[in-house]
C-alpha positions in Angstrom: 0.1 0.1 -0.1 2.8 2.4 0.7 4.3 2.0 -2.7 0.9 2.5 -4.3 0.3 5.7 -2.4 3.8 7.0 -3.1 3.3 6.4 -6.7 -0.1 8.1 -6.7 1.2 11.1 -4.8 -1.4 10.9 -2.0 0.1 12.4 1.0 -0.1 10.1 4.3 -1.8 13.1 6.2 -4.7 13.1 3.8 -8.1 12.2 5.5 -9.7 9.3 4.1 -13.1 7.5 4.6 -13.0 3.8 5.4 -16.3 1.7 4.9 -16.3 -1.7 6.6 -19.0 -4.4 5.9 -19.2 -5.0 9.5 -20.0 -1.7 10.8 -22.6 0.6 9.3 -20.8 3.9 10.3 -17.8 5.0 8.1 -14.6 5.8 9.8 -12.7 9.0 9.0 -8.9 8.5 9.4 -5.7 9.6 7.7 -3.5 7.4 5.5 -1.0 6.9 8.2 -3.7 5.6 10.5 -5.0 3.2 7.8 -1.4 1.9 7.4 -0.8 1.4 11.0 -4.3 -0.3 11.6 -4.4 -2.1 8.3 -3.9 -5.4 9.8 -6.9 -5.0 12.2 -9.0 -3.1 9.4 -8.7 -5.5 6.5 -8.7 -8.8 8.6 -12.4 -8.4 9.7 -14.1 -8.4 6.2 -14.6 -6.3 3.0 -13.0 -2.9 3.5 -13.2 0.2 1.0 -10.9 3.3 1.4 -11.5 6.5 -0.5 -11.3 10.3 -0.1 -13.6 13.2 -0.9 -12.2 13.5 -4.6 -13.6 9.9 -5.6 -10.9 9.7 -7.9 -9.3 6.7 -6.5 -10.0 3.8 -4.1 -8.7 0.9 -2.2 -10.8 -2.3 -1.8 -9.8 -5.1 0.4 -11.6 -8.3 -0.4 -12.1 -10.5 2.8 -10.0 -13.2 1.3 -6.7 -10.9 1.4 -7.0 -9.4 -1.9 -6.4 -5.7 -2.4 -7.6 -4.0 -5.5 -6.8 -0.4 -6.4 -8.9 2.0 -8.6 -7.9 5.2 -10.0 -8.6 8.2 -12.5 -12.2 9.5 -13.2 -14.1 7.0 -11.0 -16.7 9.7 -10.7 -17.7 12.3 -13.3 -20.2 14.8 -11.9 -21.0 16.6 -15.2 -23.6 14.1 -16.5 -25.4 14.4 -13.3 -25.3 18.1 -13.1 -26.6 18.2 -16.7 -29.6 16.0 -15.8 -30.4 18.0 -12.6 -30.3 21.3 -14.5 -32.8 20.1 -17.1 -35.0 18.8 -14.4 -34.7 22.2 -12.6 -35.7 23.9 -15.9 -38.8 21.8 -16.4 -39.7 22.5 -12.8 -39.6 26.2 -13.5 -41.6 25.8 -16.5 -44.2 23.7 -15.1 -44.4 24.5 -11.3 -47.7 22.3 -10.7 -46.1 19.2 -12.0 -45.1 16.6 -9.5 -41.9 15.1 -10.7 -41.2 11.7 -9.1 -37.5 12.4 -8.5 -38.0 15.9 -6.6 
């Protein structure tokens, strides 16, 4: 993991979200904390680690397989365009009850 972090240019002080399948509450930790407690975090079950940019993630499968994802995992432009269109329709037809709003 340290090598992957170094190659991605992610500082160890960055805050990340940690989602475990055994806990319904996400954890907010620094990368340094994730590395220090990796044995405990990843021994329990499936774990997902990502930051607020959503441009990379680390997934630990419960059988000890680590998978890394990077680059443009989430592109908000399509969602933004869709929401702008919905808002325009709502302005034109204020009485219409849109199912998504």
